[in-house]
Phi, psi and omega in degrees: 000136183247134189234145171235154180232135176243118179108112181266078181244183181297323179298328179299322176304309182295320181295318180296317181297319180292314182298323184294340177284345177270103187294340182266010180241132183238130175275112185283316185197163178229143186236137171205144178301329174272098187298330177293323177294318178297320179295318178299316178297313181300316179295318184296320185253010177067033178274131189293320187237145173222141186224169177253358180210156178292330179303317181293325177292318183287336181281353180271227182294153175295123184258149174266323184221140169235128172273126175254105187241035184264172170306150185303328183300338182252351188295321184298307183296319180293316179296319180296318178298319180292315180298317181290349173264008178078030183245136175290148184235126169252121191234141180292137180266153354287126188270344176222162182253355172206169185297318184296322178295319179300315180295320180296319178296321179294320178293320178296318179301317179297317183295328181261007177060040175228184182229154171239122187235116174292130181292130183216106180272341178291304187299323186267003178292148183306320183290325179288330174297317179296317179300313180300319180295319180292321180292310183293332180283346183085007182302322181279351187084200176290132179286127183253314183221144174230131175229133181234123179252111183240128176240124183252120175282116183258010183300326182263004186274353180061029181287337180260005180254168180253129178299319178205170179310122177069015178240124183255173183303141185300337184296332179295338184264001178294153181307326179259012182071199185300318182298333178304325185293343184244017184272323193300304187294313177299318180293334181294341178265358179248310190303319184299341180274351181262135178292324177214158179235037185283331182262101184230130173240138180232124171247149181224155181223151178241119178252356180089008182293321181267305187193159181305330190251002186252138175288141176233011175215135175238140172240108188252123180244120182237131181228145166235199184296330186241329190244139172246125183239137178232132175236123174257114181247118183234137171272144189207164171259359178273176180299144179295148178206159177208116180240128179244129175246133177233123177254120176251173180290339179254308184227166173239160175218158177231126183234130176263109185291331180284308185274337182089005179288133180229130179228130176267124183248144176290146179286130184294340181283337185253332189238170184297134182298329179298327180290327177297315180298317179299314180291332174294316176300317179301321179300314181292325177297319180293322176296316178295321179296321178297319180295312181298318180297321178297318181290312184295316182274359183053042179296126186276338186246125172270183184299323180294317180295322177294326176295320176297317180299317180292319179300312183300312184292320178293326178292320176298315183297323181294328179283319180297322186260004180059031176269175180295154176299145179291350178246126182284133179298325180295326177292320179299311182296323179294318179294315180297322178295319179295316179300318179301319178294314181300312182301322179293339183264350180283128183268308187264074188243343182234145177290139173266102186257022174279140177304138181267110181241100180292157179277088182230156179266118185292343182297339185286344181267114182259350178261171180300159174276133186235132173259126178247117172270156184067032187291343180261004176283172178305310180290316187300316185289325176286327175297313179305313181300320180288322177299317179298315182298337181262013172084016179273149172275111190252135171239123183260137174262127181229145174278166188300327183260009179290150177273114189246008185303314183293323176297320177299324179298333179283348180058048178246173176285134178235118179251134177272135179180166181234125184302335180276357178240095189298329181292337181276356186258341193301318181294329182290339185271350182291132180059039178250134180267318186228138174245128172252109186264098181248001180283141177200167179293142177239357181281316173097014173251168188298313183300312180295320178296318179297323184279304191280323183267307186286301179298320181300317179292320177300319178297318180296316179298315180298321180285328175299319178291317183297321183260014176052047177297137185286328180205137173246122177252115183258127178268103181263220183199150175291348181288356180278349180282149175273111186237349187300325186259007179280151177288141175305139181094355178297137176256119186265124172248186187292349181272352181287152184290152178278168185307125181282330184233064184302329181294334178279339186281336185125155187290334178294308179297320183299311183290323178299319182292319179294318180297317179295326177297321178299315182294310184291327177294329182289339178297316184279317189272331188245003181054036178273134180282107187234141169233133181244127177248135180244087180284161172277213181275123184296141177224133179174162179299131180092348178258137184301130189277357184245101184275151177303337178295335179279315181162221179222157178232153177245101179054030181060015178259324179234126180247122180254113183260128180286129176085193185269004177092003184268356182292130177284131182266136181275064187274149172212125178291138188301324179294331176290324177294315179300320179296324177294321178294318178298323180296314182287336173295317186277337184258114178298331182295346181287336186303133180083008184243163178240133183226134168285146175233108185215150184280154176287160173052060182298155181237165180265180184300315183297319179295320180297316179299314183288321184281329186238299190299317181291337175279326177287320184234068187296338181263005182274165179256138180239121183240129175266114185263125183304133180298319183296322178294319178296317180301314180295322180296319179292324176302313179297317179299319178299317182296315181297312182294324178297318180293335177269003180058043178233156177283138179292154176290319179221144180247157177296324182298319181292321180294314181298319181296322183279338186249009176287130186276073179244168178231164180244149182248134173252023183298325181297316179297325181287314187286321183277324187243357178073023182285143174216130183299122181289341181238140175274169177294325178296321176299315181299317180298317181295322179292322179294317181294319177297317179299311181295323179294313181295322181293321179293318179296321181289337179273000000 
């Protein structure tokens, strides 16, 4: 049997591994629109051919099966092409977006004497096989109620990441939004037991996991003449889980779809309630036992993975023996019809990506119009609030997945765009006098830094020139200075040299330095009015108080401080940074200059721990870890990674740069523009402590 695969996704890994155990099945080729990705897959798994289109795959050897593992928006056309070429199709769910498409694919498959089978690891999992057997045998009696609790871990789904500049995950564009992508398999273990699914109620909740405006939990209630079924589907950052409860007229059962634990419980109406409690405890013990067994034996396959394996093998067998598909077409159509109804009832399913223009009178603004990039960041959102309070007409730039609820509360203009996609920015630059560019990469790898910080800054500079912006204020960082070889006690001002080895310092510093170079060069070559600010480490309410320069923390319970605590910290309270920005807006003398922004009377790590951290986390443990031991450990780590031909996680150069006991001077900003930090560090600490206390009380 010859097999082809379309779509290099995580599911493709599992399918390939399962297929390779069948010695009479050969994977002929793999397809992906990204030919490099297809090539990587082919090389990794020893697949002979890789292509960028299904046409190239079909033009080769005669295939028996094609896996279609692409986003749902492409599944219909790809499946149709494969079926019309006389090839069986195993397709990732949801494989179609409406009932008519599902029915059309089934009819095409019949006409060409092949099959289309939606991949389903839930239905074919061992525990669901047992559940089905108990129900069909009548052991439970008449089924009265079914409840399914499903939690989907979306941490690895890249739903909060951008596929490319200004392009978000395809799941947001499904008819039912992100939740649509997770409906098919859970519903497939409920719907076949219902005679009809005409009575459906859908409730939804928003917890803010995805976006301020999107539902991330559904409560679906489906009833027929005899059975009431409820499914709770939640997106989560916790481990995925699936618990199914079935109440029969004789017995009840509880099945854990993830671990495979199954417990039969006595019906409380017929039997002693104490026995029900005992069996409930037994159920949880079995679930825990399954988990412990998995950990101790290092079991690689959970119940869901075993379900996928069984589905794949049964589907192969049905083709080899010319038997019926293991999935009934009538069940597929019933599930798709149910999904269509559910999707139609979801209200908060799509992002509203229209620019937000409130109904305000521009005459009230007597100061310049200002565009703020990075407006949803910690600094950005507080900057916007202060600009409004000072009478400026503010326009905020936000990315598609940014949380904009607080910005909307300010009743300002919000334009959607991505600094790395210049075409998405043009409308935001119209009628703007000043741009404050505070957007930067927050992921910390080279690719992201190059795109979001470097390319993003180049785009901002180019548009400032195109739209004749009067002033660009660029928010850089003190991390651009070369400090590793300076003597302890050195005071750094704006005349000190920049980092000589930025690639050794880390990608954040590297991208910030290159971006700043783009900005400062434009001062000389393009006659652009630019001010560059280099703040220290931000400090403020709502911003995490433990910076990597101090050390690391374990769940805010254990704090490990690098060194003996004498290192001076380059802290700056966020309101002081905002005040510096307001100063350079108002002072024409700032144009063409670079300024450090740092607080007066700096303190060391030990003082910071005693004055702030121990008050924020009084029950935590604070450990001072010797610098020399850490340095030696990193040296060994560098040597090991070098021998493995891999980049080290941390370098000695980066450690030395972050732990050199130097200080920064903001004297230039004070002397030239008359700036003075309005808040002391003690003021900042009190405000942070008050904020955390109030936030804790409100929760």
